[in-house]
N, C-alpha and C positions, 0 to 999 in steps of 0.2 A: 719459395714454391710457386709464385707466379711465374716467373722464368721457366721455370722446371714444367709446368702446366703448359706453357706457350709453347717451348720447343717441343715437346711431345706431339701436342696439337697440330702444328706446323708441319713437321716430319711425317705425320699420318697424311696430313693433306697433300703433301709431295708424293709422297709414294702412292696414294690412292689415284691421282691424276696421272702419274705415270703408268700405273697398272691398266688403267683405263685407256691412255693413248695407246700403248703398244698392243692391246688385246684388242682392239678395235682395228686397228691398222692391219690385223691378220684376218679378220671378221670372225674372231674368238677362235679360230682355228688352233691356237697355240696355249691356249690356258690350261692351267694344271689340275682341274678337276677329273677323277678317274672313278665316277660312281658308275656302277655298270647298267647298261640298258635293260627293260625301259625305266628302272627306277630314275636312271638320271633326268629322266623328263621332269618328273617330280622335284626334283632336287634343283634343278635349273629354274623349273617356275617360282619356287621358294625364294630362289637367291634373286630372282628378278623383281619379286612383288616386295620383297622386305625393304628396299631402297624408297620406293614412292611412298609405302603405307607410313614408314616410320617417320621419313623425312614431313611427310605432311603431319601427322598425328603430333608430334613434337611440337609444330608451331599453334596448336589450337591452346586455351586456357589450362585445360586439364594437362596438357603434353608440357606446358611450360613449368607448370607448378614441380611435374616429375623432374624436369630439367634441374630446377633449383635446389632438389634432394638430392642428386644423384653426387654432389659432391658434399661430404660431411661436414660440419661445422657452420662456420658464420657467413660463410663467402660462397656458399652455392647460386644464391641469386647474382651476384656479381659476375660468378664466372660461366652464367648461363650459355652466353653466346660461344665461348671457348668448348664449353660440353658439348653444344650442338654441332660444332663445326668438326670435334673430333668423333662424336658418332657417325656422324655421316661421312667422312673420310673411312672410317672403318669398314662401312656399308659398303662403299666403292671397292675397297681392296679385296674385302671377302667376295663380292660379285665377281670380278676379273680375274683373280686367281683361281679361284674354287668351280668356275664354270667350268663343267663336262664337254668337250667338242663334239659334234656330232659326228666328225671326220668326212662329213662331205664339202666341197668346194666347187660352188658352180661356177665361177669366174674369178679369173685373177687378172688385174691391168699388167701390161707389159709396155715396154716402149714410150712412147708419148702420152698413152693414156696414163701409165703409171706416173708420169711426171706430172702431169695434170691435174689427177686426183691428188696425189701426193701435197701439191699446193694448196689446192683447194680445202685439204684436211687441215694443213696447217695454219691457213686462214681462218678456218673457222674456230679453231682454238684460240688464235691471236683474238678475234672477234670476242669469244667468251670471256677473256682474261679483261678485256676493255670493257665489256658490260659491269663485270664484277667490280672494275675499278670504279666506273661512275656510279654504281649502287653504294659503294662505300666499302674499301677494301677492308678496312679495320673490323667491320661488322660482318662482313661476308667470309671472310677468313677465320673469324674467330678471334683476332687480336684485342677486341674491345672488351673483353671480360678480364683477360689476363694484365694488359696494360692499365686497366681502370684499378685491378687489384694493387699493382706494383704501386700505383700512385696514390692508392690509398683514397681513392673519390668513387663516386657514383658513376656507372657508365653513362655516358650521352652520347645518346643514339643519333646517329644522322638523321636529317629531315628526310623527307619525302622526296626520292629521286627524280628530277625532271630535265638534268642537264646531259650532255653528253649523246650518247646513243637513246638516252629516255625523253629526247627534244622530239624524235622521230617514230619511235613507238612504246608502248608501256611496256613491253614485255621482253627487252632485248636478251636477259640471260637465258631464257626459255629458248628463244628464237636459236640464239647461236649452239646452245646445248643441241637442240634438233639438228642442226647443220653438221655437228661434228658426228652424227648418227648415218648420215646418208651420204659424205662425201670419202668412205674409206675406199681402197682399192682392190679390196678382196670381199668377196660376197658369197656367204654363206648361207644354210638356213636358222644357224644360230643368230648371225649379224641382223636379218631379215627380221627375225621375231623381236630382237632389241630393238632395233628400229622403230618397228610399227608401234610397240608397246609404250616405249617412253617418247615418242612424239606423240602419242594420246595424252599421255602424262603431261608434255609440256604445253598442249593446247589445254586441257580440263584443270588442271593445277593452279593457274595464276588466277582462277575465278574465284579460288578461295583467299587467296593472296588479296585480290581486291576488294572482297567485303571486308578485311581488315583494315585496310586503308581507308575505306570509305567509313568506318566505325572511328579512326581515329582521327583522320584528317579533314572529315566532314565535307563543306563546300569546296574545299581547297582541292579534293579529290576528286568530287563530281565535274569541278571545273577542268581539270586535268583530263579525266577520263572523256569529256565530251569535246576536247580539243585534239586530244592525241590517238592515232588508231591503236588497236589492241596487238598487232603482230605484224602485219604487213604496212610498209609504209605507203604514205599517201602525199600526193603533190597540194592537196586542198589542207594538209596540217599546218600548222604555223610553223616557221623555222625557230622560233624563241618564245618560250611562256615567261621571261624574266622581266620585270619591269624595271629599268635601270633608275639610280639615282633615288631607291626606295629608302626615304626617311621614316616611314611607318615602322622599320625595326627598332628603333628607339623607346617607341611606346609599347611595343610589342614585349619587351622583355623586362619594363621598367619594374615589377614586382621582383624579379631575379637579379636587380642591377648590382646590389652589394652582396650578392651570396656566393659569387664564384662557381656556380653551376653551369652557366653557359660560356662556352669556351671562346666564341668569338668577344663576347664583353671582357673575359679575363686578358684577351689579346689588348684591347683598349687599355685596360688599367695598367697593364705591362708598361705600356708606352710612355706612361706619365715619366718613371725616373729617368728613362733615356733622354726626354726633352728636357727636363729640368737639370740634367747635368750640363747642357749645353746652355738653355736660358740663365742659370743661377751665374755664368760668367759674365754675363752684362747687367745684371741689375741687383742691387741689395733689396730684399723685399719687405723689411720690417717697416711697418709705416706707411706702405706704398696704397693708394688706393687703386684695385686691380679691377678689371673689367674683364670674366672668363665669358668670352663671347662665344656661343654654342659649346654650352659646359655640359648637357646630357645627364647624366646622374651624378654628376659633381668629383670625379676623380681628380682633375686637376685643380679645382677650387678648392677642394680641401687640402691637398697637398702644399699649396700656396699658402692659404691659411696658416698651416703648420708652421712655415717658414715667416709668420709676423705680418703678411699683407692683409689688409682690410679688402675682402673679397665681395664681388657681386657676380653674380653668374644669371646667364640668360641663354634661353633654348626655346626654339617652336615647340618642342615636343613635350606638352602639358603633362605626360605619365611620367617622362622622365624627371621635370623638375620635381614632381609630387616625390619620386623617389629619393631624389637630393635633399629636399626639405625633412623627409623622414629620415634619414641616417644622421641628420643633427643631432637628434636624441642620443645617439648612440657616441658621436664623434665629439658632443658637448662643444662643436666649434660655433662661431658668429660669423654665417654668413648669409649674405640676402640673395634670393633666389626671384626670378619674373620670368613670364613666359612673354617672349618676344622674339622678333628677327632680325636679322643684323640690318636689312634694309630699311627698318625704321625704328630706331632705338630709343627708347623711351625716358632719356637722360638728359639732363640739361647740358649746354657746352661747355667745355673743362672740366668734366666730371671727374675725369681719372688721370692717374700718372701713368698707367700700363694697361694696354689691353693685349690680352692673349687669345689669339684665335686658332685654335688646333683641330686639326680633322673638319674643316669647315669650307674654306676657300674653294674646294674643289665641288660642293655641294648647292652653293648660292645660286639665285636666280639672277642676280644684278650684281656681278663682283665690284663694278665702279660703284654703284650706290653704297655697298656693305664698306668699302675704303672711304669712301666720302663720310659716312657715320661715323667711320672708327677717328678719322681725322678732327671731326666736329665734337666729339665727347673728350679725345685726349686735351691735356694741358700743354702748354707750350714746353717744348723740351721734351714731351711724354714719349715713351718706346710703344711701339706696336710689334709683338713676337707672335710668330705664326709658323705652321708648317702647313704643306700641301703635296699634292701628287705631279710629278714631270709628265708631260704629256709627249710620249716618244711610244714606240713600238714594244721595247723591253719594258717598260712601265706598264703598259697593258697587259702583256704576257704575264709578268708578276703580281700584278694587282687585280687582275681579272681572272685569267686562265687559271694561275697557278692559286692565288689566296682564295678566289671564289668559287671556282668549279672543281679544282681537284683537291686542294687541301681542306678547303672550307674554314679556313682563319676567318672570315667574314661569310656573313650571308649572300646569297646569288643577288646579283641587283644593288648591292650595296652602292655601287660606283657606276657612273657612267663616263666611260674612256674620253667621250668627246668634251667633256667639262674640264678635265685636265689641264694644269696650266704650266706652260713653258716659264722658266726661270725670267727670260728677257720679257716675256708678255706682262708677268707681274711686276717686273720693275718697272715696267712704262706707266702701269696701272698708278702703282705707288705714287709716282711722279708726279701724275695726274691728279691724284688726291691730294697733293701738297705734303707728301711724307718724303723723306731722304732716305732711301735703301741704304742698309749696311750690308754686312758680310751674310753668307749663306753657308752651309755643309750638309751633309747628308744624314739621313735617320733611317738604321736598318737594324737588322738582327744581329746579335751578338753573343747569344748562347740560349741555353734552354733551363727550364725550371723543372722540379723535381713531378711535376704534372705534364713534363714534355711539352710544355707551353714555349714559345719563344720569349725570350728577352730582348730589349733593344737599346741602342744608344747612338751617339753620334759617329758616323763613317764619314771616309772622303767622299765617295761616289756621290752626287746629285742626281743621277740619272732617274731614279725611281720616286724617292720621298725625299723631299729638302725643307729644312728649318730656315727660317731668316728672320732679321731684326729691321726696322725702319724707324726712324725719328720724326716727332715731329718739330719743326724748327720753331724760334720763339717768333717767327714773324713769318706765318702762313703765306701770306700775301706774297712777300719778298721771294719765298722758296717756288711760288706757282710763275713768278717772271722770270726767276732764273732757269727753271726747268721745263719752260713751255717747248723749248726746243726737242726735247725728248718724247714729247707726245706724237 
């Protein structure tokens, strides 16, 4: 059912967009409507009004309730976005097929003017597709509904768009749509009426959308509205509103950490088996005293505890620690959780056999101090198991542009690419801290779950994320003397 509805919805979307592109390119002079004049004027007016009126009405609370009941049965709410996109596509298809042309052509571009306007028209459509992409393709194209039904999950709506074109203006979709209306190479009375009417809609309709955003996002949207212009870019607008290395995200989702409702948190959970696939090769967990440095809500901590380790978890995010403690009532595991930072670990010297530190080193304010603390709390011969992100152009492209800005596998601002760490830099820092670096391996995608989430595992390439081990020698002082040349 889900795939069939998705196929119908996307087929209608493609048909509606193609009908609009072709019809406007000819100034609506080749549409198929055959209503006799003067009744054609009324028919065209009805066609013109049905799209903006229904499009806006279905976004109201009452319209949303109507959408949820258009699909009979239990799945109406889940499929609401798919239903909305299907209706909008049908409206466009009806408008641009059944419009009755006036038969009057005022001007038709020729020669270089035709080429220039055709290029501008195509660029406007590319800009519109880019704006839709930046706003969240799954939502805008209606795929969110049927994909959620297919995965048997509640739809996870994308966050308020602030990236891509939304960095420069608040309404890039409406601006791009308006541009398609005015860059056509054929001008007729029909096209002029369409352009004026729908440009007015593009200017006014977003006001209603912004009321909904103000209600939904509160101060976040007010800050965005005050910082980014409505439709015309301004040189005074900030280049970006994204705060990098934003660690507040962990507390923000603490109540949902173990619910599987938040996609990026599920991504963190899916990383755990991939990490342990490699870590398990280097250590026997039963009976080991293990510190999970940067444990967040406890995914790694619980996995290691199930392997028989005596686990202590520490993280600066108090909300995430509370979530980890609360989940112990369900898991019945014996894990100690503390609030604290890696730069000042509240444990005695030689407290642990293993320190595990994943998704942390690229976030800390003082890498050398964190590694010094790791060395201090490790027992002689103890292991340091870690992963982090390599610093290079490809890693920035994948982890920032792709994972945060486009696919939204992580919240925008999770990472600061300037804090990524090259393997050789980390090797030098480990030596300096008195640890003996060992082997490294890449960590990357290996498959998909039924919910279309990525699964992970060891990979040969260390260009993006790499895992590694280091050992505390039985004599730290000796190790420091041996490795001083590496510093």
